[in-house]
C-alpha positions in Angstrom: 120.0 143.4 159.3 122.0 145.8 161.7 120.0 148.6 160.8 116.8 146.7 161.2 117.7 146.2 164.5 118.7 150.0 165.8 115.2 151.1 163.9 113.2 148.0 166.1 115.4 148.5 169.3 115.4 147.4 172.6 114.0 146.2 174.1 112.0 143.8 171.8 114.8 141.7 170.2 118.0 140.5 171.2 120.9 138.7 169.1 122.2 135.8 170.6 124.1 134.5 168.2 125.3 134.9 164.1 126.3 137.5 161.9 124.3 140.9 161.7 125.6 142.0 158.2 123.3 140.6 156.0 121.1 141.8 154.1 116.8 141.5 155.1 114.5 140.9 151.8 111.4 140.3 153.8 110.0 138.5 157.2 108.1 135.3 156.9 106.2 132.9 159.6 107.8 129.5 160.2 105.5 126.7 161.8 106.6 123.4 162.6 103.0 122.1 161.3 103.1 123.5 158.3 105.3 122.2 155.0 108.6 124.2 154.6 108.8 126.5 152.7 111.1 129.0 150.6 112.5 131.8 152.2 115.5 133.6 150.6 116.8 136.3 152.5 114.1 136.7 155.3 114.0 137.1 158.9 112.2 134.1 160.0 109.6 134.4 163.1 109.8 130.6 164.5 106.4 130.3 165.8 104.8 127.2 168.3 108.4 125.7 168.8 110.7 125.0 171.9 113.3 123.0 173.0 114.7 120.5 170.5 111.4 121.4 167.8 113.1 124.9 168.0 116.2 123.4 167.2 115.1 121.4 164.4 112.8 124.7 163.0 116.1 126.7 163.2 118.2 124.1 161.4 115.1 124.2 158.6 114.7 127.8 158.2 118.5 127.9 157.5 118.3 125.4 154.7 115.2 127.3 153.1 117.5 130.5 152.8 116.6 132.9 155.8 119.4 134.8 157.4 117.9 134.6 161.0 115.7 133.2 163.0 113.2 134.7 165.8 112.4 132.4 169.0 111.0 132.9 172.5 113.9 131.9 174.3 113.4 129.0 176.9 115.6 126.4 178.9 116.8 125.1 175.7 117.9 128.2 174.1 122.0 127.6 174.4 121.2 124.5 172.3 119.0 126.3 170.0 122.2 129.1 169.6 124.3 126.1 168.9 122.0 125.0 165.8 122.0 128.6 164.6 125.7 129.1 164.3 126.2 125.8 162.6 123.8 126.5 160.0 125.3 130.3 159.8 122.4 131.6 160.6 121.9 134.8 163.0 119.2 134.2 166.0 117.3 136.5 167.9 115.1 136.4 171.1 111.8 138.0 171.6 110.2 138.5 175.0 107.9 135.7 175.8 104.6 138.2 175.9 105.2 139.5 172.4 102.6 138.6 170.2 104.1 137.1 166.9 101.4 139.0 164.3 102.5 142.2 166.0 106.0 141.5 165.5 105.4 140.9 162.0 103.6 143.7 161.5 106.5 145.7 163.4 109.0 144.3 161.2 107.7 144.8 157.6 106.7 148.5 158.6 110.5 149.1 159.1 111.7 147.3 155.8 109.0 148.8 154.0 109.6 152.1 155.1 113.4 151.7 154.2 112.3 150.4 150.8 110.4 153.7 150.2 112.9 155.7 151.2 115.8 154.3 149.2 113.4 154.4 146.0 112.7 158.2 146.4 109.3 157.5 146.2 107.6 158.3 150.0 109.8 159.9 152.8 106.5 159.4 154.8 107.7 156.9 157.5 106.5 157.2 160.6 109.5 155.5 162.3 111.7 158.4 160.9 109.1 161.0 161.8 109.3 159.6 165.4 113.2 159.6 165.2 112.8 163.2 163.9 110.9 164.5 166.2 113.0 162.9 169.4 115.7 165.0 167.6 114.1 168.1 167.4 112.4 167.4 171.3 115.0 166.2 173.2 112.9 163.4 174.2 111.3 160.1 173.4 108.4 159.8 171.3 105.7 157.3 170.4 103.6 157.7 167.8 99.7 156.2 168.6 96.2 155.5 166.6 93.0 156.7 167.5 93.0 153.3 169.0 96.0 154.1 171.3 97.9 151.5 169.3 101.7 152.2 169.2 102.3 153.0 165.5 106.2 153.8 165.8 108.4 155.1 168.2 111.9 156.5 168.3 115.0 154.8 169.4 116.9 156.3 172.6 119.7 156.4 174.3 118.3 158.0 177.5 116.4 155.2 180.1 112.7 155.1 179.5 110.1 155.0 181.9 107.7 152.1 182.6 104.8 153.8 180.9 107.2 153.8 177.4 108.7 150.0 178.2 105.0 148.6 178.2 103.8 150.8 175.8 106.5 149.4 173.4 106.0 145.7 174.3 102.3 145.8 174.5 101.8 148.0 171.3 99.2 150.0 173.7 99.3 151.8 176.8 98.7 149.9 179.7 95.1 150.3 180.9 95.9 151.7 184.2 97.5 154.6 183.2 95.1 155.3 180.5 92.7 155.5 183.1 94.3 158.1 185.0 94.8 160.2 181.2 91.2 159.9 180.7 90.5 161.0 184.6 92.5 163.6 184.1 90.9 164.8 181.2 94.2 164.3 178.9 92.5 162.4 176.2 89.4 165.0 176.1 92.1 167.8 175.5 93.6 165.9 173.0 90.9 164.9 171.2 88.7 168.4 170.7 91.6 170.6 169.8 95.1 171.2 168.3 96.7 172.3 171.7 100.0 170.9 173.2 99.3 169.0 176.4 101.9 168.9 179.2 101.3 165.3 181.5 103.7 165.9 184.5 105.8 163.4 185.7 104.3 160.7 188.6 107.1 159.5 190.5 104.9 157.0 192.4 104.0 155.6 189.4 107.2 155.4 187.8 106.3 157.9 185.3 108.4 160.7 183.7 107.0 164.3 182.1 105.5 164.0 178.6 104.4 166.5 176.0 101.5 165.0 174.2 99.6 166.3 170.8 96.4 165.0 168.7 96.8 164.0 165.1 93.7 165.6 163.7 92.4 165.7 160.1 89.8 168.4 160.3 87.5 167.2 163.2 88.7 163.8 163.2 90.9 162.3 165.9 93.5 160.0 164.1 96.0 159.6 167.3 98.3 160.9 169.7 101.6 161.7 169.1 103.8 161.3 173.1 107.0 162.6 174.3 108.9 161.2 177.3 111.1 163.7 179.0 115.0 162.0 179.1 117.9 163.1 181.3 117.7 166.7 180.0 114.4 168.9 179.9 112.7 169.7 176.9 113.6 171.3 174.0 113.2 175.1 174.0 110.8 175.1 170.7 109.5 171.6 171.5 106.2 172.5 171.6 106.3 174.0 168.1 108.0 171.1 166.7 105.6 168.5 168.2 102.5 170.7 166.6 104.3 170.1 163.5 104.7 167.0 163.4 101.2 166.5 164.3 100.2 167.7 161.2 102.5 166.1 159.3 101.2 162.7 160.9 98.2 163.4 159.9 98.9 163.5 156.1 100.7 160.0 156.3 98.2 158.4 158.3 95.6 159.5 155.9 97.9 158.3 152.9 97.8 155.0 154.3 94.0 154.7 154.0 93.8 156.0 150.8 96.8 154.5 149.2 95.5 155.0 145.7 95.6 158.8 146.1 98.8 160.4 144.2 101.5 160.8 146.7 102.0 164.5 148.0 105.5 164.2 147.1 104.8 163.7 143.9 102.3 166.4 143.7 105.0 168.9 145.4 108.1 167.9 143.4 105.7 168.0 140.1 104.7 171.9 141.3 107.9 172.9 141.9 109.1 171.8 138.5 106.0 172.9 136.8 105.2 169.3 135.6 101.8 169.4 137.3 99.3 172.5 137.2 98.5 173.9 140.4 94.8 174.1 140.1 95.6 170.0 140.2 97.8 170.0 143.0 95.4 172.5 144.7 92.3 170.5 144.5 94.2 167.6 145.8 95.7 168.8 148.6 92.8 171.5 149.6 94.6 174.8 148.8 93.5 178.1 147.4 95.8 178.5 144.1 95.0 182.1 144.1 97.0 182.2 147.4 100.7 184.2 147.4 103.4 181.5 148.4 107.4 181.5 148.8 109.4 178.9 148.6 112.3 178.0 151.0 115.5 175.7 149.3 117.4 173.7 152.0 120.7 172.4 150.4 123.3 170.3 152.2 126.9 172.0 152.2 128.3 169.2 151.4 126.9 166.1 149.6 127.5 162.4 151.1 129.9 160.3 148.8 128.2 157.1 150.2 124.5 156.8 148.5 122.7 155.1 151.1 124.2 157.6 154.0 123.2 160.5 151.7 119.3 159.0 151.4 119.4 158.6 154.7 120.5 162.3 155.7 118.2 163.6 153.0 115.2 161.7 154.8 115.9 163.0 158.0 116.5 166.5 156.5 113.1 166.4 154.8 111.2 165.4 157.8 112.9 168.2 160.0 112.0 170.9 157.3 108.3 169.3 157.3 108.6 169.5 161.0 109.0 173.0 161.0 107.0 174.3 157.9 103.8 172.5 158.9 104.1 174.6 162.2 104.8 177.7 160.8 101.9 177.4 157.8 99.5 174.3 158.3 99.6 174.0 154.3 103.0 174.3 154.0 104.1 171.7 151.3 107.3 169.9 151.4 108.9 167.7 148.7 112.8 166.9 147.3 113.9 167.7 144.0 117.9 166.0 143.9 119.6 166.8 147.0 117.9 170.0 147.7 114.5 169.6 149.7 112.0 172.3 149.2 108.9 174.0 151.6 106.1 175.8 149.3 104.7 178.3 152.0 101.2 179.0 150.7 99.5 182.3 152.1 102.8 183.7 154.1 101.3 186.5 156.2 105.3 187.2 158.1 108.5 186.9 157.2 109.8 183.3 156.1 113.2 184.2 157.6 112.9 183.1 160.9 111.5 179.9 159.6 114.7 179.4 157.5 117.1 180.1 161.0 114.8 177.6 162.9 115.2 175.1 159.9 118.9 175.7 159.9 119.7 175.3 163.6 117.6 172.3 163.9 119.4 170.6 161.2 122.6 171.8 162.9 121.6 170.3 166.0 120.5 166.8 164.2 124.4 166.8 162.8 123.9 167.7 159.2 125.3 170.6 157.7 122.9 172.7 155.2 122.0 176.4 153.6 118.7 177.8 153.4 117.2 180.4 150.6 114.2 182.0 150.1 112.8 183.3 147.0 110.3 186.4 146.7 106.9 185.8 147.3 104.3 185.0 144.2 101.0 186.3 144.2 99.8 182.8 143.0 100.4 178.9 143.3 100.8 178.8 139.5 104.4 181.0 139.9 105.9 178.9 142.8 108.5 178.0 139.5 109.6 181.4 139.9 110.2 181.3 143.4 111.7 178.1 143.5 114.1 179.3 141.1 115.2 182.4 143.0 115.5 180.4 146.3 117.6 177.9 143.9 119.8 181.0 142.6 120.5 182.1 146.2 121.6 178.7 147.1 124.3 178.8 144.1 125.5 181.7 145.6 125.7 180.7 148.9 127.7 177.8 148.1 131.0 180.1 147.7 130.1 181.2 151.2 130.2 178.3 153.0 130.0 180.2 156.7 126.3 181.8 155.6 123.7 179.6 156.7 120.3 181.7 155.3 119.7 184.5 152.6 117.2 185.7 150.7 116.8 187.0 146.9 116.7 190.6 148.4 119.8 189.8 150.4 122.0 188.5 147.3 120.5 189.7 144.1 123.3 192.2 142.7 125.8 189.2 143.6 123.3 187.0 141.7 122.8 189.3 138.6 126.6 189.7 138.6 127.2 185.6 138.7 125.0 185.0 135.6 126.0 188.0 133.8 129.7 186.4 134.5 128.4 183.0 133.3 127.0 184.5 129.8 130.6 186.3 129.5 132.2 182.8 130.0 129.8 181.1 127.9 130.3 183.4 124.8 134.0 183.7 124.0 133.7 186.3 121.6 132.1 188.6 124.2 136.0 188.3 125.9 138.1 191.4 126.2 141.8 190.5 124.5 142.9 193.2 126.6 142.4 191.6 129.6 144.1 188.3 128.3 146.9 190.5 127.7 147.0 191.3 131.3 146.7 187.7 132.1 149.2 186.8 130.0 151.6 189.5 130.9 151.6 188.7 135.0 152.2 184.7 134.0 155.5 185.5 131.6 156.8 188.3 133.9 155.4 187.7 137.4 153.6 190.8 138.0 150.3 191.5 139.5 148.9 193.9 136.8 145.5 191.8 137.4 144.9 192.0 141.0 146.2 195.4 140.9 143.8 196.7 138.3 140.7 194.7 140.2 140.7 196.1 143.8 141.0 199.9 142.1 138.2 199.1 140.3 136.8 197.5 143.2 137.3 200.6 145.2 135.6 202.9 142.5 139.0 204.5 141.7 140.1 205.3 145.0 144.0 204.8 145.5 144.7 204.8 148.6 141.7 202.6 149.9 142.7 200.1 147.1 146.4 200.2 148.2 145.9 199.6 151.5 143.9 196.5 151.0 146.5 195.3 148.8 149.1 196.2 151.5 151.4 198.5 149.4 152.2 201.7 148.8 149.6 204.1 147.2 152.7 205.5 144.4 153.0 201.2 143.7 149.6 201.5 142.9 149.8 203.9 140.7 152.5 202.7 138.9 150.8 199.2 138.3 147.7 201.0 136.7 149.5 203.0 134.6 151.6 199.6 133.4 148.2 197.6 133.3 146.6 200.3 130.6 149.7 200.6 128.9 150.3 196.7 128.3 146.2 196.2 127.7 145.7 199.3 125.6 142.5 200.3 128.3 140.5 203.3 128.5 139.6 203.9 131.9 138.3 207.3 131.4 135.8 205.6 129.0 132.7 204.5 131.8 131.0 201.4 129.6 135.1 200.3 128.8 135.9 200.7 132.2 132.7 198.7 133.3 133.6 195.9 130.5 137.1 195.6 131.7 135.6 195.3 135.6 133.4 192.6 134.6 136.2 190.6 132.7 138.3 190.4 135.2 136.2 189.3 137.8 135.4 186.7 135.4 139.3 185.7 135.3 139.6 185.8 138.8 136.3 184.2 140.5 
């Protein structure tokens, strides 16, 4: 219940009695003129009841299993509150001008989005997208359809202006302001291009500065995203984030119209894993299967132990990656596998490294710690699996360097090759060198430091003075240790192959 109220936010619903910790399973309509139904775990909207009738309805809803009742306040609200407290049910009030059908639609939208997020089948909830855009732009966000009806909005700690308040309460912008926007040519620009439109503040109307962008699918106008400036100016890259969000919102609005179409996220995951052919993905999503592509992979630095919190953070991370990736390339595809988020960037003509930096910085501003890895460009969409594998290997290597936020396969190719070589040796005990095992045992039995001394010597390519400086010992001390290591292990450091093999074994036992 508490999460539901946070998602809906002020000024729509206000709790006045009862616990907000109950689990909400649905939304129901309770009309005193109808037969009493069953409402297990539901929030019940008490329609057409006032005064004593509302008291009876709240008690009846509680007996029918409801966890909360929503009423419109009147002079008998104290009696209704007492009835709710006696019945063990939460009581919420809604503004007198709010239509019950609109409220029911909103609550179901939020609950459906939460169910989708926890089932990992669809991260495409418009409320989550609105919240992500609010984080990236530093403003308060509203997403509207082509008829100026509000579909979703962000929660905001900033003071909202009269336009935003009326839009949320009435589920559409007030006609007086809509007329001004038409007069200023704002709607014409939003419907005819992809540009981000700036609307200056109107203090005389109590309206703050805004950014807006049209949501388009080809030449078809699907809606608009509005961002109201708060106490602080818009973020530096607010317009770029807004453009990416509009492209993402277009996909989600089109999917609402065609729910039978295979979910985009399933197609992307199948492409990344090699389960679904690139031709099928390209055909359904309007891509060129022969175009080159690069994969950007993003991983949390530490996985949440609490599963609901982890899923919430992954949904937020997916939205942030999606907004930036679609701003970088309109045709970008974003999906998740496990705890990692992947962006497939087709037809990349410029380096995606700046995109990776933007994504990591945006996640950091949102309080999410993450690292990003880039695979190499592959010639066709069918070879995306290779780029994804490389991006994964980059992230695996970066996990040992938590202070590094971004790397490419080119940056870490040597480290990745070494790591895979050591993993191969570790998995095959017959490849282990007994000479190195003898050195490890000698150090353990005698308290010596032959292993780290020999490793430092080999790392320095035989430069005794450099290795000794790194160990903070005298060069003669290091020379003595090397002679002792050679004697204990029976090493042949004059043979380059033996020396290389010894070096690898030492790296394995010390990693």
